[in-house]
Residue frames relative to the residue before (quaternion, step in Angstrom):
aa qw qx qy qz dx dy dz
X 1.0000 0.0000 0.0000 0.0000 0.00 0.00 0.00
X 0.7073 0.4490 -0.2901 0.4626 3.51 0.75 -1.03
X 0.6337 0.5212 -0.3421 0.4579 3.63 1.05 -0.68
X 0.6020 0.5457 -0.3440 0.4707 3.63 1.06 -0.80
X 0.6872 0.4845 -0.2930 0.4552 3.62 0.85 -0.97
X 0.6640 0.5010 -0.3083 0.4616 3.57 0.96 -0.79
X 0.6099 0.5229 -0.3310 0.4949 3.63 1.13 -0.68
X 0.6770 0.4948 -0.3050 0.4515 3.57 0.86 -0.97
X 0.6166 0.5349 -0.3446 0.4635 3.65 1.06 -0.81
X 0.6800 0.4991 -0.2837 0.4560 3.62 0.81 -0.92
X 0.6692 0.4726 -0.3165 0.4781 3.54 0.94 -0.77
X 0.6273 0.5267 -0.3294 0.4696 3.58 1.09 -0.60
X 0.6403 0.5307 -0.2882 0.4747 3.50 1.14 -0.73
X 0.6807 0.4827 -0.2795 0.4749 3.51 0.97 -0.80
X 0.6161 0.5295 -0.3500 0.4665 3.56 1.16 -0.73
X 0.6282 0.5543 -0.3306 0.4345 3.59 0.98 -0.73
X 0.6533 0.5009 -0.2903 0.4879 3.53 1.17 -0.62
X 0.7569 0.4436 -0.1822 0.4440 3.48 0.72 -1.32
X 0.7263 0.3201 -0.2071 0.5720 3.59 1.06 -0.65
X 0.1694 -0.8200 0.5438 0.0565 3.60 -0.21 1.45
X 0.5947 -0.5391 0.4678 0.3700 3.51 -1.36 0.39
X 0.6558 -0.5380 0.3379 0.4079 3.54 -1.19 0.50
X 0.3473 -0.6903 0.5921 0.2289 3.59 -1.24 0.53
X 0.0425 0.8200 -0.5636 0.0901 3.53 -0.21 1.34
X 0.2946 -0.7875 0.5203 0.1496 3.57 -0.44 1.20
X 0.8364 0.2393 -0.1758 0.4607 3.58 -0.86 0.97
X 0.4652 0.7209 -0.4348 0.2736 3.60 1.35 -0.22
X 0.7956 0.0472 0.0107 0.6039 3.74 1.02 -0.83
X 0.3828 0.7666 -0.4077 0.3155 3.52 0.98 1.05
X 0.4154 0.6993 -0.5004 0.2965 3.56 1.12 0.24
X 0.3673 -0.7781 0.4622 0.2145 3.57 -0.45 1.22
X 0.6537 -0.5045 0.3666 0.4288 3.72 -1.19 0.34
X 0.8859 0.0489 -0.0552 0.4579 3.46 -1.26 0.71
X 0.6707 -0.5408 0.3117 0.4007 3.59 1.03 0.80
X 0.3309 0.7400 -0.5197 0.2696 3.65 1.12 0.41
X 0.8599 0.1962 -0.0549 0.4681 3.63 -1.08 0.52
X 0.2760 0.7953 -0.5107 0.1747 3.62 1.06 0.39
X 0.7001 0.4790 -0.2915 0.4421 3.61 1.05 -0.42
X 0.3851 0.7116 -0.4686 0.3545 3.54 1.43 -0.01
X 0.1927 -0.7424 0.6284 0.1298 3.52 -1.43 0.47
X 0.1554 -0.7841 0.5990 0.0476 3.54 -1.12 0.77
X 0.0128 0.7910 -0.6080 0.0662 3.47 -0.97 1.03
X 0.3133 -0.7041 0.5799 0.2643 3.59 -1.11 0.42
X 0.0460 -0.8071 0.5816 -0.0900 3.49 -0.69 1.33
X 0.2772 -0.7549 0.5660 0.1815 3.59 -1.33 0.02
X 0.1620 0.7427 -0.6252 0.1767 3.49 -0.87 1.15
X 0.7804 -0.0668 0.0333 0.6208 3.63 0.22 1.19
X 0.7571 -0.1683 0.1708 0.6077 3.49 1.24 0.10
X 0.6106 -0.5369 0.4175 0.4057 3.66 -1.29 0.36
X 0.1182 0.7644 -0.6317 0.0512 3.54 -1.26 0.55
X 0.4410 -0.6418 0.5626 0.2779 3.50 -1.26 0.58
X 0.1168 -0.7864 0.6056 0.0352 3.59 -0.92 1.07
X 0.0563 -0.8170 0.5737 -0.0173 3.44 -0.50 1.27
X 0.0923 -0.8544 0.5103 -0.0318 3.52 -0.32 1.27
X 0.4836 -0.6473 0.5136 0.2887 3.56 -1.12 0.81
X 0.5944 -0.5620 0.4158 0.3975 3.60 -1.19 0.31
X 0.7394 0.3005 -0.1997 0.5684 3.64 1.08 -0.63
X 0.7954 -0.3367 0.2328 0.4470 3.50 -1.32 -0.43
X 0.3631 -0.7365 0.5326 0.2051 3.53 -0.91 0.82
X 0.1632 -0.7940 0.5794 0.0850 3.63 -0.76 1.01
X 0.7746 0.2665 -0.1324 0.5581 3.65 1.22 -0.35
X 0.1692 -0.7683 0.6067 0.1143 3.56 -0.97 0.86
X 0.1168 -0.7932 0.5977 0.0040 3.51 -0.73 1.20
X 0.1040 -0.7888 0.6051 0.0304 3.58 -0.61 1.13
X 0.0840 -0.8402 0.5354 0.0156 3.62 -0.53 1.11
X 0.2075 -0.7511 0.6168 0.1114 3.62 -0.82 1.16
X 0.3558 -0.7657 0.4915 0.2137 3.59 -0.64 1.20
X 0.6302 -0.5063 0.4263 0.4059 3.55 -1.33 0.30
X 0.7011 -0.5018 0.3444 0.3715 3.50 -1.36 0.31
X 0.8383 0.0424 -0.0992 0.5344 3.62 -0.78 1.08
X 0.5284 0.6102 -0.4206 0.4142 3.64 1.16 0.53
X 0.4086 -0.7296 0.4813 0.2627 3.57 -0.64 1.01
X 0.5931 -0.6598 0.3209 0.3315 3.64 -0.77 1.01
X 0.6320 0.5560 -0.3687 0.3944 3.59 1.03 -0.62
X 0.4333 0.6995 -0.4396 0.3602 3.62 1.33 -0.07
X 0.7535 0.3727 -0.1939 0.5057 3.62 1.22 -0.65
X 0.3988 0.7551 -0.4507 0.2600 3.52 1.21 0.14
X 0.5603 0.5858 -0.3965 0.4309 3.54 1.21 -0.63
X 0.6547 0.5047 -0.3279 0.4573 3.71 0.88 -0.79
X 0.7016 0.4763 -0.3002 0.4369 3.61 0.78 -0.80
X 0.5990 0.5150 -0.3534 0.5011 3.58 1.18 -0.61
X 0.6838 0.4865 -0.3193 0.4403 3.64 0.81 -0.85
X 0.6660 0.4942 -0.3055 0.4679 3.63 0.97 -0.75
X 0.5345 0.6483 -0.4261 0.3354 3.70 1.16 -0.44
X 0.5215 0.6452 -0.4029 0.3866 3.47 1.24 -0.63
X 0.7435 0.4102 -0.2100 0.4846 3.59 1.03 -0.89
X 0.6370 -0.5605 0.3487 0.3981 3.63 1.10 0.35
X 0.5068 0.6299 -0.4315 0.4003 3.56 1.20 0.45
X 0.2417 -0.7270 0.6324 0.1146 3.45 -1.10 1.05
X 0.0863 -0.8192 0.5660 0.0326 3.71 -0.60 0.99
X 0.1308 -0.7830 0.6080 -0.0031 3.41 -1.01 1.14
X 0.0817 -0.7984 0.5962 0.0213 3.67 -0.65 1.13
X 0.3361 -0.7727 0.5083 0.1779 3.59 -0.42 1.14
X 0.2526 -0.7276 0.5909 0.2402 3.59 -1.03 0.46
X 0.2017 -0.8121 0.5407 0.0866 3.58 -0.49 1.17
X 0.6059 -0.5336 0.4296 0.4044 3.60 -1.19 0.39
X 0.8434 -0.0813 -0.0766 0.5256 3.55 -0.83 1.20
X 0.6040 -0.6324 0.3370 0.3488 3.49 1.09 0.94
X 0.5552 0.5735 -0.4082 0.4428 3.60 0.98 0.90
X 0.3713 -0.7919 0.4466 0.1884 3.53 -0.35 1.29
X 0.5471 0.6139 -0.3789 0.4246 3.54 1.36 -0.30
X 0.6027 0.5649 -0.3472 0.4439 3.56 1.27 -0.20
X 0.8034 0.0807 -0.0499 0.5878 3.62 1.22 -0.16
X 0.0815 -0.8479 0.5234 0.0211 3.56 0.59 1.12
X 0.7627 0.4137 -0.2039 0.4534 3.52 1.04 -0.85
X 0.2346 0.8126 -0.4932 0.2036 3.58 1.27 0.45
X 0.5987 0.5942 -0.3633 0.3956 3.60 1.04 -0.73
X 0.4868 0.7085 -0.4123 0.3016 3.59 1.08 -0.66
X 0.7610 0.4059 -0.2208 0.4553 3.46 0.55 -1.34
X 0.6555 0.5086 -0.3265 0.4528 3.58 0.98 -0.69
X 0.6396 0.4937 -0.3454 0.4774 3.62 0.99 -0.67
X 0.6519 0.5500 -0.3090 0.4207 3.52 0.93 -0.98
X 0.7712 0.3946 -0.2123 0.4522 3.59 0.91 -0.83
X 0.8227 0.2619 -0.0984 0.4948 3.55 1.02 -0.97
X 0.6548 0.5623 -0.3233 0.3880 3.64 1.29 -0.14
X 0.3917 0.7109 -0.5045 0.2944 3.61 1.13 0.12
X 0.8471 0.1799 -0.1243 0.4843 3.63 -0.85 0.91
X 0.6654 0.4425 -0.2941 0.5243 3.65 1.32 -0.10
X 0.5047 -0.5421 0.5543 0.3797 3.44 -1.49 0.24
X 0.2059 -0.7641 0.6000 0.1168 3.59 -0.97 0.86
X 0.0109 0.7786 -0.6270 0.0239 3.49 -0.94 1.00
X 0.2787 -0.7503 0.5904 0.1039 3.53 -0.98 0.95
X 0.0083 0.8050 -0.5927 0.0245 3.67 -0.79 0.89
X 0.0378 0.7923 -0.6083 0.0267 3.59 -1.08 0.45
X 0.2816 -0.7301 0.6059 0.1433 3.44 -1.38 0.70
X 0.8655 0.0303 0.0016 0.5001 3.57 -0.90 0.86
X 0.8089 -0.0599 -0.0090 0.5848 3.71 -0.47 -0.82
X 0.6129 0.5574 -0.3715 0.4192 3.55 1.08 -0.62
X 0.6016 0.5561 -0.3419 0.4603 3.57 1.21 -0.64
X 0.6414 0.5109 -0.3279 0.4691 3.60 0.98 -0.86
X 0.6859 0.4769 -0.2971 0.4624 3.56 0.96 -0.76
X 0.5874 0.5367 -0.3974 0.4572 3.60 1.19 -0.53
X 0.5909 0.5637 -0.3575 0.4530 3.58 1.04 -0.76
X 0.6426 0.5521 -0.2942 0.4424 3.51 0.90 -1.17
X 0.6774 0.4771 -0.3005 0.4725 3.66 0.97 -0.87
X 0.6617 0.5521 -0.3182 0.3951 3.47 0.87 -0.87
X 0.5861 0.5840 -0.3457 0.4426 3.52 1.25 -0.72
X 0.7793 0.3679 -0.1915 0.4698 3.50 0.84 -0.96
X 0.7414 0.3334 -0.1996 0.5472 3.62 1.31 -0.01
X 0.0083 0.8874 -0.4597 -0.0328 3.56 0.84 0.93
X 0.7485 0.3786 -0.2257 0.4954 3.59 1.18 -0.47
X 0.5115 0.6562 -0.4100 0.3737 3.58 1.36 0.18
X 0.8178 0.2393 -0.1218 0.5090 3.65 0.82 -0.64
X 0.3696 -0.7391 0.5343 0.1779 3.57 -1.28 0.62
X 0.8004 0.0133 -0.0240 0.5989 3.55 1.32 -0.04
X 0.1871 -0.7785 0.5947 0.0731 3.52 -1.29 0.51
X 0.0923 -0.8044 0.5866 0.0155 3.53 -0.94 0.93
X 0.0773 -0.8120 0.5777 0.0303 3.55 -0.72 1.10
X 0.1168 -0.7839 0.6088 0.0345 3.60 -0.81 0.99
X 0.8340 -0.0909 0.0013 0.5442 3.45 -0.67 1.33
X 0.6157 0.5356 -0.3133 0.4857 3.70 1.07 0.72
X 0.0902 -0.7530 0.6515 0.0203 3.55 -1.36 0.37
X 0.6319 -0.5348 0.3979 0.3955 3.57 -1.27 0.43
X 0.5453 -0.5484 0.5054 0.3827 3.59 -1.21 0.53
X 0.6671 -0.5183 0.3499 0.4050 3.61 -1.18 0.64
X 0.7748 0.4257 -0.1820 0.4305 3.52 0.84 -0.92
X 0.6162 0.5330 -0.2706 0.5128 3.51 1.47 0.16
X 0.0832 0.8112 -0.5758 0.0587 3.56 -0.84 0.84
X 0.2133 -0.7537 0.6146 0.0936 3.53 -1.13 0.86
X 0.3336 0.8194 -0.4449 0.1391 3.53 1.32 -0.06
X 0.7193 0.4555 -0.2734 0.4476 3.67 1.04 -0.58
X 0.5355 0.6410 -0.3584 0.4170 3.51 1.47 0.12
X 0.3838 -0.6845 0.5740 0.2337 3.63 -1.24 0.35
X 0.4031 0.7387 -0.4779 0.2518 3.64 1.20 0.14
X 0.4758 -0.6531 0.5168 0.2827 3.55 -1.12 0.83
X 0.0282 0.8118 -0.5831 0.0129 3.57 -0.70 0.78
X 0.1259 -0.7289 0.6668 0.0909 3.66 -1.23 0.82
X 0.0795 -0.7625 0.6401 0.0513 3.43 -1.03 0.93
X 0.1756 -0.7773 0.6012 0.0593 3.62 -0.83 1.12
X 0.0849 -0.7978 0.5968 0.0061 3.43 -0.97 1.04
X 0.3298 -0.7276 0.5549 0.2323 3.59 -0.58 1.04
X 0.5193 -0.6973 0.4114 0.2736 3.65 -0.75 1.06
X 0.7501 0.2931 -0.1495 0.5737 3.73 1.11 -0.59
X 0.3106 0.7629 -0.5120 0.2436 3.66 1.16 0.49
X 0.0661 -0.8017 0.5939 0.0091 3.51 -0.76 1.09
X 0.5750 0.5478 -0.4030 0.4549 3.60 1.33 0.22
X 0.7340 0.2601 -0.1785 0.6014 3.58 0.79 -0.99
X 0.3699 -0.7591 0.4895 0.2177 3.68 -0.26 1.14
X 0.4502 -0.7165 0.4596 0.2696 3.60 -0.55 1.22
X 0.6028 0.5508 -0.3683 0.4444 3.67 0.98 -0.46
X 0.6812 0.4772 -0.2903 0.4732 3.54 1.03 -0.76
X 0.6091 0.5701 -0.3317 0.4404 3.49 1.14 -0.68
X 0.6964 0.4688 -0.2552 0.4797 3.40 1.08 -1.02
X 0.6270 0.5220 -0.3311 0.4741 3.59 1.06 -0.72
X 0.6219 0.5901 -0.3259 0.3984 3.52 1.09 -0.79
X 0.5327 0.6340 -0.4008 0.3919 3.59 1.31 -0.34
X 0.5819 0.5928 -0.3384 0.4421 3.52 1.24 -0.53
X 0.7349 0.3541 -0.2625 0.5155 3.58 1.10 -0.26
X 0.5687 0.5351 -0.3909 0.4873 3.53 1.29 0.42
X 0.6992 -0.4943 0.3164 0.4082 3.74 -1.15 0.28
X 0.5567 -0.5279 0.4649 0.4419 3.56 -1.00 0.36
X 0.7652 0.3545 -0.2646 0.4679 3.54 -1.07 0.84
X 0.4387 0.6741 -0.4902 0.3359 3.54 1.26 -0.04
X 0.3441 -0.7790 0.5083 0.1281 3.53 -0.88 1.14
X 0.1514 -0.7550 0.6311 0.0934 3.54 -0.98 0.96
X 0.0128 -0.7914 0.6107 -0.0249 3.46 -0.86 1.05
X 0.2314 -0.7831 0.5579 0.1485 3.73 -0.66 1.10
X 0.2228 -0.7282 0.6244 0.1740 3.59 -1.00 0.75
X 0.3732 -0.7834 0.4539 0.2027 3.54 -0.16 1.42
X 0.8484 0.2419 -0.1271 0.4533 3.58 -1.08 0.68
X 0.6108 0.5792 -0.3597 0.4026 3.61 1.20 -0.51
X 0.2890 -0.7142 0.6038 0.2044 3.59 -1.43 0.30
X 0.7579 -0.4173 0.2660 0.4252 3.61 -1.36 0.16
X 0.7170 0.4627 -0.2552 0.4547 3.57 0.91 -0.93
X 0.5076 0.6378 -0.4362 0.3812 3.67 1.25 0.00
X 0.5749 0.5756 -0.4117 0.4107 3.67 1.09 -0.30
X 0.7949 0.1388 -0.1002 0.5820 3.61 1.09 -0.45
X 0.4570 -0.6800 0.5029 0.2755 3.55 -1.26 0.52
X 0.3647 0.7401 -0.4876 0.2855 3.56 0.22 1.27
X 0.6411 -0.5855 0.2945 0.3993 3.44 1.27 0.52
X 0.7230 -0.4345 0.2765 0.4605 3.62 -1.13 0.01
X 0.2705 -0.7690 0.5596 0.1495 3.61 -1.08 0.61
X 0.5489 -0.6216 0.4383 0.3467 3.61 -0.95 0.81
X 0.8402 0.1590 -0.1351 0.5006 3.59 -1.11 0.88
X 0.4757 0.6433 -0.4921 0.3432 3.61 1.08 0.24
X 0.5957 -0.5537 0.4163 0.4065 3.68 -1.20 0.27
X 0.4998 -0.5616 0.5497 0.3643 3.48 -1.56 -0.23
X 0.3941 -0.7193 0.5249 0.2277 3.60 -0.83 1.13
X 0.2724 -0.7482 0.5874 0.1445 3.47 -1.36 0.55
X 0.6694 0.3455 -0.2615 0.6035 3.53 1.53 0.15
X 0.5843 -0.5562 0.4384 0.3964 3.54 -1.28 0.18
X 0.6231 -0.5117 0.4168 0.4198 3.61 -1.16 0.29
X 0.6387 0.5429 -0.3240 0.4386 3.55 0.94 -0.94
X 0.6682 0.5003 -0.2998 0.4620 3.58 0.93 -0.81
X 0.6152 0.5327 -0.3192 0.4857 3.54 1.12 -0.83
X 0.6701 0.5293 -0.3040 0.4224 3.53 0.82 -0.98
X 0.6542 0.5187 -0.3029 0.4596 3.56 1.01 -0.83
X 0.6525 0.4925 -0.3107 0.4849 3.54 1.07 -0.74
X 0.6370 0.4993 -0.3538 0.4688 3.60 0.95 -0.78
X 0.6861 0.4872 -0.3163 0.4381 3.55 0.82 -0.86
X 0.6227 0.5585 -0.3138 0.4492 3.51 1.06 -0.68
X 0.6598 0.4994 -0.2845 0.4840 3.54 1.07 -0.87
X 0.6413 0.5039 -0.3159 0.4849 3.63 1.02 -0.85
X 0.6604 0.5363 -0.3004 0.4312 3.59 0.83 -0.85
X 0.6465 0.4843 -0.3122 0.5000 3.53 0.99 -0.99
X 0.6549 0.5006 -0.3445 0.4492 3.68 0.79 -0.77
X 0.7209 0.4180 -0.2990 0.4649 3.62 0.66 -0.95
X 0.6303 0.5417 -0.3700 0.4152 3.64 1.02 -0.45
X 0.6692 0.5236 -0.2714 0.4521 3.53 1.29 -0.50
X 0.5759 0.6002 -0.3796 0.4050 3.51 1.34 -0.17
X 0.5559 -0.6291 0.4241 0.3397 3.58 -1.04 0.78
X 0.4535 -0.6443 0.5108 0.3439 3.57 -1.09 0.55
X 0.4763 -0.6509 0.5057 0.3061 3.50 -1.40 0.47
């Protein structure tokens, strides 16, 4: 009886990982304070499925975003829509079972087709951020900037010898990405890597996917945190040289 219950539990757990929730474009994507309301989002395929968020006018920057582990890609659509106001085209790959570790090099096809003539920035949340660093190590000439959200380089990976501009965002009340590890990870990033703390925010405030197990307790609203995240990303992108 106990064995049967244990097997049933493991099967249910595996099913929860392998069978992902629906991918619904635009369901929870209204950006903060009405930013980027004229952006358009479509689900497309180039080396795999991805969400393509386009500004109303010409795009000058291509932002490729690697989602956090087991997080559906539409959770970050709000950010892409908000950045569209600034001429940023955001692409969010759909990874097998929502794990960026299954396709670290997914950015290759997107950069090849859509990155010509644009600044190319790679971003990632949590596990997606770690995999973004992994990609940057192997493609030093492919990207013009790197953004990490609640993330840090794997222990065996270093960008220390690169001149790549990097922004690291740390949620002030994050209990998933250990703040000590995030700060320590700066030692494996290029000199000049910028650390910005989002006061009162938690790990799950970077994406719209609901509360996360073992996360901290926020002391600010999600709306306030999103505005702070958006402001930090905009400031970083605005400081990158034009192509």
